[in-house]
C-alpha positions as CSV (number, residue, x, y, z in Angstrom):
1,M,100.3,-26.4,96.0
2,S,99.3,-27.8,99.5
3,R,96.4,-30.0,100.2
4,I,94.7,-27.1,101.9
5,E,95.0,-24.8,98.9
6,K,93.8,-27.6,96.6
7,T,90.8,-28.2,98.8
8,F,89.7,-24.5,98.8
9,R,90.3,-24.3,95.0
10,R,88.1,-27.3,94.5
11,L,85.4,-26.0,96.8
12,K,85.4,-22.6,95.0
13,K,84.8,-24.3,91.6
14,E,82.0,-26.3,93.2
15,R,80.6,-23.1,94.8
16,K,80.8,-24.7,98.2
17,K,82.3,-23.6,101.6
18,A,84.7,-25.6,103.7
19,F,83.5,-27.4,106.9
20,I,86.5,-27.4,109.3
21,P,85.7,-29.4,112.5
22,Y,88.1,-29.3,115.5
23,I,89.0,-32.0,118.1
24,M,91.5,-32.1,120.9
25,A,94.0,-34.9,120.1
26,G,94.0,-37.5,122.9
27,D,90.6,-36.6,124.4
28,P,89.4,-39.1,125.4
29,S,92.2,-41.1,123.8
30,L,94.4,-41.1,120.7
31,D,92.6,-44.1,119.3
32,V,89.3,-42.3,119.6
33,T,90.8,-39.3,118.0
34,K,91.6,-41.3,114.9
35,E,88.0,-42.6,114.8
36,I,86.6,-39.1,115.1
37,V,88.8,-37.8,112.3
38,L,87.5,-40.5,110.1
39,L,84.0,-39.7,111.3
40,F,84.6,-36.1,110.4
41,E,85.5,-37.1,106.8
42,E,82.5,-39.4,106.6
43,C,80.2,-36.5,107.6
44,G,81.6,-34.2,104.9
45,A,84.4,-32.4,106.6
46,D,86.9,-30.8,104.2
47,I,89.7,-30.0,106.6
48,V,90.3,-31.2,110.1
49,E,91.8,-29.0,112.9
50,L,93.6,-31.1,115.5
51,G,94.3,-29.5,118.8
52,V,97.6,-30.2,120.7
53,P,97.1,-30.2,124.5
54,F,98.9,-27.6,126.4
55,S,98.9,-26.6,130.1
56,D,98.1,-22.9,129.5
57,P,95.8,-22.6,126.5
58,M,95.1,-18.9,126.8
59,A,92.9,-18.6,123.7
60,D,90.6,-21.4,124.7
61,G,87.5,-21.4,126.8
62,P,86.5,-23.9,129.5
63,T,85.4,-26.7,127.2
64,I,88.6,-27.0,125.3
65,Q,90.7,-26.3,128.4
66,R,89.1,-29.3,130.1
67,A,89.7,-31.4,127.0
68,S,93.4,-30.3,127.0
69,E,93.7,-31.3,130.7
70,R,92.2,-34.7,130.0
71,A,94.6,-35.3,127.1
72,L,97.6,-34.2,129.2
73,K,96.6,-36.7,131.9
74,N,96.6,-39.3,129.2
75,G,100.2,-38.5,128.5
76,V,99.6,-36.9,125.1
77,T,102.5,-34.9,123.8
78,L,103.2,-33.0,120.6
79,K,105.4,-35.8,119.4
80,K,102.6,-38.3,120.0
81,V,100.2,-36.1,118.0
82,I,102.5,-35.9,115.1
83,S,102.9,-39.7,115.2
84,Q,99.1,-40.0,115.3
85,V,98.8,-37.9,112.1
86,E,101.3,-40.3,110.4
87,D,99.0,-43.2,111.5
88,I,95.9,-41.4,110.3
89,R,97.6,-40.8,106.9
90,Q,97.5,-44.6,106.3
91,T,93.7,-44.3,106.0
92,T,92.8,-40.8,104.8
93,Q,94.4,-37.9,102.9
94,I,92.0,-35.2,104.3
95,P,94.0,-32.0,105.1
96,I,95.0,-31.8,108.8
97,V,95.9,-28.6,110.6
98,L,97.5,-28.6,114.0
99,M,96.5,-25.9,116.5
100,T,99.2,-25.7,119.1
101,Y,100.8,-23.1,121.3
102,Y,104.4,-22.0,120.7
103,N,105.9,-23.5,123.9
104,P,105.6,-27.1,122.8
105,I,107.1,-26.3,119.4
106,F,110.0,-24.4,121.0
107,K,110.7,-27.4,123.3
108,Y,110.5,-29.7,120.3
109,G,112.7,-27.5,118.2
110,I,111.4,-25.4,115.4
111,E,113.3,-27.2,112.6
112,N,112.5,-30.6,114.0
113,F,108.8,-29.8,114.4
114,I,108.5,-28.5,110.8
115,R,110.4,-31.4,109.4
116,D,108.6,-34.1,111.4
117,S,105.1,-32.5,110.9
118,A,105.6,-32.3,107.1
119,A,106.9,-35.8,106.9
120,A,104.0,-37.2,109.0
121,G,101.4,-35.5,106.7
122,V,100.5,-32.4,108.6
123,D,99.2,-29.8,106.2
124,G,99.2,-26.6,108.3
125,V,99.7,-25.1,111.7
126,I,97.9,-22.5,113.8
127,I,99.9,-21.0,116.7
128,P,97.7,-18.5,118.5
129,D,100.5,-17.0,120.6
130,L,103.0,-16.6,117.7
131,P,102.2,-13.3,115.9
132,P,103.6,-13.0,112.3
133,D,105.9,-10.2,113.5
134,E,107.9,-12.8,115.4
135,A,107.4,-15.8,113.1
136,G,109.9,-15.0,110.3
137,D,112.1,-18.0,110.9
138,F,109.1,-20.3,111.3
139,I,107.5,-19.0,108.1
140,N,110.7,-19.3,106.1
141,L,111.4,-22.8,107.2
142,S,107.9,-23.9,106.5
143,K,108.1,-22.6,102.9
144,S,110.6,-25.4,102.2
145,T,107.9,-27.9,103.0
146,A,104.2,-28.2,102.2
147,L,103.3,-26.9,105.7
148,D,101.0,-23.9,105.6
149,T,101.3,-21.2,108.2
150,I,97.9,-19.9,109.3
151,F,97.6,-16.8,111.3
152,L,94.7,-15.1,113.1
153,L,92.8,-11.9,112.6
154,A,90.2,-10.5,115.0
155,P,87.4,-7.9,114.9
156,T,89.9,-5.5,116.5
157,S,92.6,-5.9,113.9
158,T,93.8,-2.7,112.3
159,D,94.5,-2.4,108.6
160,E,98.2,-2.7,109.2
161,R,97.6,-5.9,111.1
162,V,95.4,-7.2,108.4
163,K,98.2,-6.6,105.8
164,K,100.8,-8.4,108.0
165,V,98.6,-11.4,108.7
166,T,97.3,-11.9,105.2
167,K,100.8,-11.7,103.8
168,A,102.2,-14.2,106.4
169,S,99.3,-16.7,106.1
170,S,99.3,-19.5,103.6
171,G,96.5,-22.1,103.1
172,F,93.9,-19.8,104.6
173,V,93.4,-16.8,106.9
174,Y,91.8,-17.6,110.3
175,Y,89.3,-14.9,111.3
176,V,88.4,-15.0,115.0
177,S,84.7,-13.9,115.0
178,I,84.7,-12.6,118.5
179,T,87.0,-10.7,120.9
180,G,87.1,-13.5,123.4
181,I,88.0,-17.2,123.9
182,T,86.8,-20.3,122.1
183,G,83.2,-21.2,123.0
184,S,82.0,-17.7,123.5
185,A,78.7,-16.6,122.0
186,L,78.7,-15.6,118.4
187,L,77.5,-12.1,117.5
188,L,75.7,-11.8,114.2
189,D,75.0,-8.1,114.0
190,G,76.3,-7.3,110.6
191,S,79.8,-6.3,111.7
192,M,81.4,-9.6,110.6
193,E,80.3,-8.9,107.0
194,T,82.0,-5.5,107.1
195,L,85.2,-6.8,108.7
196,I,85.6,-9.7,106.3
197,S,84.9,-7.4,103.3
198,N,87.8,-5.3,104.6
199,I,90.1,-8.3,104.9
200,R,89.3,-9.2,101.2
201,K,90.6,-5.8,100.1
202,Y,94.1,-7.1,101.0
203,T,94.1,-10.7,100.0
204,N,92.5,-13.3,97.7
205,K,93.4,-16.1,100.2
206,P,90.5,-18.1,101.6
207,I,89.1,-16.8,104.9
208,A,87.8,-19.3,107.5
209,V,85.8,-18.2,110.5
210,G,86.1,-19.8,114.0
211,F,85.3,-19.1,117.6
212,G,81.6,-19.1,118.7
213,V,80.0,-21.1,115.9
214,S,77.9,-23.9,117.4
215,A,74.4,-24.0,115.9
216,P,73.5,-24.9,112.3
217,D,71.9,-21.5,111.7
218,E,75.1,-19.8,112.8
219,A,77.2,-22.0,110.6
220,S,74.9,-21.1,107.6
221,A,75.2,-17.4,108.3
222,V,79.0,-17.6,108.6
223,A,79.3,-19.7,105.5
224,R,77.6,-17.0,103.5
225,L,80.3,-14.5,104.5
226,S,83.4,-16.6,104.4
227,D,85.1,-19.5,102.6
228,G,85.1,-21.9,105.5
229,V,83.5,-22.5,108.9
230,I,85.4,-23.8,111.9
231,V,83.5,-25.5,114.7
232,G,85.3,-26.6,117.8
233,S,83.9,-26.2,121.4
234,A,80.5,-27.5,120.4
235,I,82.0,-30.7,118.9
236,V,84.3,-31.2,121.9
237,K,81.4,-30.8,124.3
238,R,79.2,-33.3,122.5
239,L,82.0,-35.8,122.2
240,H,82.5,-35.7,126.0
241,D,78.9,-35.3,127.1
242,S,76.7,-37.0,124.5
243,P,78.9,-38.9,121.9
244,D,75.8,-40.7,120.5
245,E,74.6,-37.3,119.2
246,L,77.9,-36.3,117.5
247,K,77.3,-37.8,114.1
248,S,73.9,-36.2,113.6
249,Y,75.2,-32.9,114.9
250,L,78.1,-33.0,112.4
251,M,75.7,-33.8,109.6
252,S,73.4,-30.9,110.6
253,I,76.4,-28.5,110.4
254,R,77.6,-29.9,107.1
255,E,74.1,-29.4,105.6
256,A,73.8,-25.9,107.0
257,I,77.2,-24.9,105.4
258,K,76.0,-26.1,102.0
């Protein structure tokens, strides 16, 4: 059982929901990234999502795109991010998920990426531009390690799509709350409850919701419907624009998710 699975099982027994904060690795530096991961844990995070910078992050909005650009200018690569996780593992065992696009993995080599990531202590990977239909080799290779494969569902996903994604996913299922890019406004009109209920017809795996969650009241509303809440753009923006406010913001989100 992976660290991610153990975390969700523990939280379920405690009747709690997972707080999953996101940060772009290398923005503003890899040293600061390590500090922020430890801050996340201090503020009650259960799982950390670590972005890998890429030149064409099509699923990301302006905030994370700019963070990716800054990290790339700092010379951050997938290999350096994996090494950073290995370094972080000397201090904490909090589950870490990499969010990366397929191109860096393809260049790195699928087998090499899976082997090195698992050895470094990466617990899961999210690849927005790799659908489960085309991820057979990746999934099969990952099964030989403790690396979870996490796929995405959206409000527009058909029942057939839900079946494919929930079957292919391990660790948790990532539900994209909006039909847009990261940082877009969250819509709380009752539709999310219906859609998540439909997903639960096909799986008992945990469902974490991301994209658009920024305020504590939004995090609280999403936590009531899901097993975990992912917060990304709002954290990246505060880290860049008002870092002194980051800790209090993280604590407010953690409290709201409780």
